[in-house]
N, C-alpha and C positions, 0 to 999 in steps of 0.2 A: 351172737346171732346175726345172720345176714339180713340186711334191710331188703324189703321187697321193692321191686321196680316195675312200674307200669308204663304203658304207652299212652300219652295224652294228646299227641298231635302228630299229623303226617303231612308231608308236602312232597311234590314230585314234578319233574319236567321230563316227559318221556315221548317216545315215538307214537304213543297212543293218546296223548293229551298233555296239556301244559299245566295240569294239576292232578293231585292224587285221585280225586273222586271221579273225574271223567275218564281217567286211565282205567280205574277199576270197573266202571260201567262197560267199557269196551272189552276188558278181560272177560267179564261174565258173559258177554254176548259173542265171544269167540272172534273178535275183530282183530285183524292183523295190522301192525304198524310198519310192516316191511314193504318197500316199494323200490322203484328204479333209483339208482344212485344219482344224486344231483350235486354232491359236494366234492366230487372227484371226476377226472376225465376217464370215462369208461373205456375209451380206446387204448389207454395206457396199461390197463390191468385186465386180468381175465375173470374178474368178479364184477357183476353188473348191478347188484342190488345192495341195499343197506336198510337199516331201521333208523331213519333220521328224525330228529325233532323238527317239527313243522310250525311255522308261525310264531316262534319265540321272539319276543321284543324285550331285550335286556333293560331298556330305559323305563319299563314299567316297574322295575324293582331297584334300579341303580342309576345314579346321576350319570348323564351321558358322558361327561369328561372322565369319570372313574371307570365306566364300562369299557372305554377305549384302552384303558391301561391294564386290563386284566384278560386272561384267557377265557375262552368260551366255557371251559369246564368250571371256572370260578364263577362265571355269571350264572350258570345253571345252579350251582351250589347255593349262592346267595338267594336266588329266587325260591328254590325249594325250602330253604331254611326259614325265610320270611313267611312263606305259606304255612309251614309247620308250626312256627311260633304263634301265628295268628289263629290257627286251628286249635291250638292248645289254650288260647285266650290268656297268654302270659305277657305281662309287661315287666321286662327286666329292669330292676331298680325300684319297682313298686311291689310286685308280687314275690320277688325273690332278689336277694343281694347279687349283684353282678359277679362277685367273687365266688359264688356258689353255683354258677352256671358255666359249664365247660363245653368244648367242642371236640369231637373226635370224628374226623371226616376223611375217608380213604379215597385214593385214586390210584388206579393201576399204572397209568402212564403219565398223567398230567397234561400239560399243554403242548403236545407234540405238533399240532397244527401251527401254533404260533412259532415254535422253534423252526419248523420247516420254512415258514415264510421269511423269518429273519435271516436264516442261513442263505436263502436264495438272494436276498438283498446284499448280504455281505459278499457273496461270490460275484454278483453282477455289478455292484455299485460301490463296494468298499465299506470300511468300518464306519464311516460317519453317517451312513444311511441306516445303520442298525438302531432299532428302537431302544432307548435307554431303559425301558421297562421290560426288556426281553427276559431277563432271568426271573423276576417275579411273575411274569406271564406264563412260564412253563414249569417251574418246579412243583412237584406234586403236592407239597404241604401247603401251598399258597391258598388253595380253596378254603382250608380250615382257618388260616390266618385271616382271609378276607371276610369270612362269616363272623369270626370273633369281632373284628373291627366294626362290621355293619350292624351287629346286634348288641355290641357292648358286653359280650360275654368274657369275663376276666378269669374264669377258672382254668382248669387243665385244658391245654390246646394241643391236639396231637393228630397225626395222620398215619394210617396203616397203608403200606404199599405192599400188598400181598397178591398182586395180579387180580384174578377174578374172584378172590376171596376178600378183597379189600373192604367192601361195604359191610359184609357180615362180621369180619374181624373188628371193624371199627365199632359196630353196635355191641358186640360181645365185650370188648375191652372197656367201652363206656359204661356198660352194665356193671362191670366190676368196680369202677370208680364210685358209683353210687352205692353199691352194696357195702363198700368199705367205709362210707361216710365222708368221702372227699368232695362230694357235690350233692346238691338236691336235684339238679336238672342237667342232663347232657343232651346236646344237639348232635345227633349221630347219624351217620349214613355214608354215602359214597357218591362220587361224581365222575363223569368221563365224557370227553369230546375229542375222539381221535379217529374220526372217519376221514382218513387222508390216503393219498395214493401210496405213500411209504408204508403205512400201517397195513393196508390191504395187500400190498405186494409181499410184505414179510409174512403175514399170516397165510396168505395163499401159497407161497413157496414152501411152507412147512406142511401143506395140505390140510390145514385146519378149517378153512372156509369152504362153504358150499359153492360149487361152480354152477349150480342150477340157476338159470336166469329168470325163472318164473317166480315172482314174489309170493304167489299164492301157495306154492308147494315146496319152496326151497328149504325152509326150516321145519323139519319133521322129526322131532325127538322120539326115540324109542321105535320108530318105524324101520322096517327092514331095509328100506332104500335110502336111509339117511346118508348124507355125504359131507357133513360139516356144518359149522355154525354160521349165522348171519350177524355181521357186526352191527352194533347199535350204539346209541349215545343217550345221555341224560343224567339226571341226578335224582336221588331219593333220600329223604330225611325223616327220621322219627324223633320225637321228643320223648326221651326217657326221663321218668320222674319218680322220686322216692314216694312210696305209697302214701304215707301219712301227710306229706306235703301236698300231694295231689288231692286227697280227700278233704283236707282242711280248707282248700280254696274252691271246693265243689267242681273239680275238673271232670270233663267227660273222659272216661277211660275206655280205650279200645280193647285192651287185653293186658295180660301180664307176661313179662319176659322172665322165664323161670330157669332156663338152662343154657349153658354155653360150653362147647367143646372145641378145642383146636389142636391139630396134630400136624406132623410132617410125614410125607411118604418116605423121604430119604432114599429115593429110588431113581428118578429121572427128571430132567428139566421140564419136559412137556407131557410125557406119557404117565398116566396114573399108575400107582402100584397095582400089580396083578390082583384080580378079584376085589379091587377096591379096599384093600386092607387098611390104608390110612384113613379113608373116609369112614369105614366101619368103626374104627377106634374113636373118631371124632363124635359119631352118633352115640356111641356107648358112654363117652364122657359127658355129653350133653344131657343124656337121659339120667345118668347118675347125679349130675349137678341139680337137675330138676326134681329129683326124688320121684321119678315116674317109672313105671314098668313099661316095657315095650308095647304091651297090649292096651295101654292107655292112650296111645297116639292114634288119631283118627285119619290124619292126612299128612302126606309129605310133599312139600314143595321142593321138587328135585332140582339139582343143578342142571341136569337134562339138556346138554348143549346141542344135541343132534350130531355128535361125532361118534364114530364107531366105538372107541374104547370107553369114553365117558359113560355112555348110556348102558353099555354092557356091565362095566365094573361097578357102577353105582347101583344097578339092579342086583348084582351079586352081593354087594355089601348090605343092601337092605334085607335081602333074604337071610344073610348070616346073622344080622342083628335082631331081626324081628321073627325069625323062624316061621311057624305056621301063620302067625298074625300078619305076615307080609302079604298074604292072599286075602286078608279081610280089610286092610286099610286101603286108601286110595293114594295114588302117586301121580303127580302131573308136572309138566314143564311149561311154565308161562313164557319161556323164551320162544316158544312156537309162535307167539304173538308180538312180543316186544323185541325180538332179536336178543343178542348178547351184549349187555351194557358194560361188560368188563368190570371195572372197579366199582360201578354203581349197581351192578345186578343183584348182589346179595341184599343190599338195602331195599331195593324195590321189591324183591321177593319177600322180605320181612313185612313190608306193608301189605302185600297180598295175603300173607299168612294170618295177620291179625284181622284183616277184613273178612277172610274166610270164616274165622271163629265168630266174629261179630254178627255176620249175616247168615251163617249157616249155609254157605255156598262153596262148592269145590270148583276151582277154575279148571277149564279143560286143557287138554293137549290137542291143539288143532293140527290139521294136515296128517292125521294118523290114518293111513290107508292100508298098509300091508304089515300084518303082525310078523314079528321076528320070533322064531321058535325058541330062541334063548331068552327072550324078554316076555315074561308071561304074567305080569302083574296088572292090576287095574290102573291104567294110565289115564282115566277119565277121558276117553277118546271123543274129541270133536265138540262135545256139548257139555256145558257145566251141569252139575247136579246138586240138588239140595240135600243137605245132611246136617244133623245136629253135631256140631264140631266142638269138642272140649279141649283138644290139644293138637298142636301142629308142630312138626319138625321141618326145618328148612336147611338145606345143604348148599354150601358154596365151596367150590374146589378150584384151585388156581395153579397155573404154571409155577414150577419150582417145588411142587408137592405140598402146597398149602391146603389144608382142609379146615373148614369152619362150619360148625353146626349150631343153630339156634333153636330153642324150644319155647313156644308160646302157649299160653293157657288162657282159657276163659277166666275173666276176673270174677272172683268171689270174695266178698268182703271178709 
């Protein structure tokens, strides 16, 4: 029999706040974290906006000397993980053996900003000016390694690198570790900090980014006039815990993770499979894993990138999986407010999913102005709404044809 897994702690560093709860308050109120780009030279690229983390002070979580030796994405991960562990009221070594606590933390790109900086130094000043910590500053797995070191978690330590599905895959795979009995607690999620001129140039040249320079309207998922996503950064962490372990210590339980599905499109490196075929299979697998019927899902936190094909094909996939119930449930994209956090986005949206259940509030899709005739579901336009939420499905879809779906449920003893 599979062990049950609950969420007992959350932590985040996002464009909407430097903790999970302030971020959620802004989500409920339809606040956008997108603004003019300050981390890159807007004269060098044709994208002028981004969803940047603001006012983050790594020294509040990491010794100054150590912070200088790690990438910004690792700093975010440590901060979010410490917040999540504190939120869960867990003392590793006292409440749980370090060997029974693992880390599974994804990143789509890792420390590209640090790599770019050191490459410039190498070209301009030669080998001796390259930071000796360059490699651990940018390899994607190092955030998971740094979190393990910072918190003393000695169980399984892993990193999913599945583009924009990295955070969701990390949570789903960590879920399996606890189900199998290989850990009592997993620190799981995603992190990303790649708002650089090179990243923006690459995404822009493949026509993935919005060229709209107005931060208030650029990211408009499911809107007829959508023209691409807005790049963001941040980290999001959930504490996954075996149910009996959580109950025995009187933990606060946000919700239960009950289903996980992961598939490949096997179609194209960037374009999703026609009609969202791969995403549809991931949703079906997650529902079957959860033991839920499609009509038991109340809300879908969509991948919803604000690109033409994602929003169309994800909608078609939802219709295929949920049939008539697709018109009764609600679907929204919180990327309209956070931007697209790439490898961290699935983890952040997992947090929004469990808070939607906990508080009975459906996050809105802001900037929704012009309906698209092909997209005719309830996208919770512009304003959050209250609803008794029992079960939520969250989709994350990544370049390379990676599809990951998580299903969360209201916790019932």
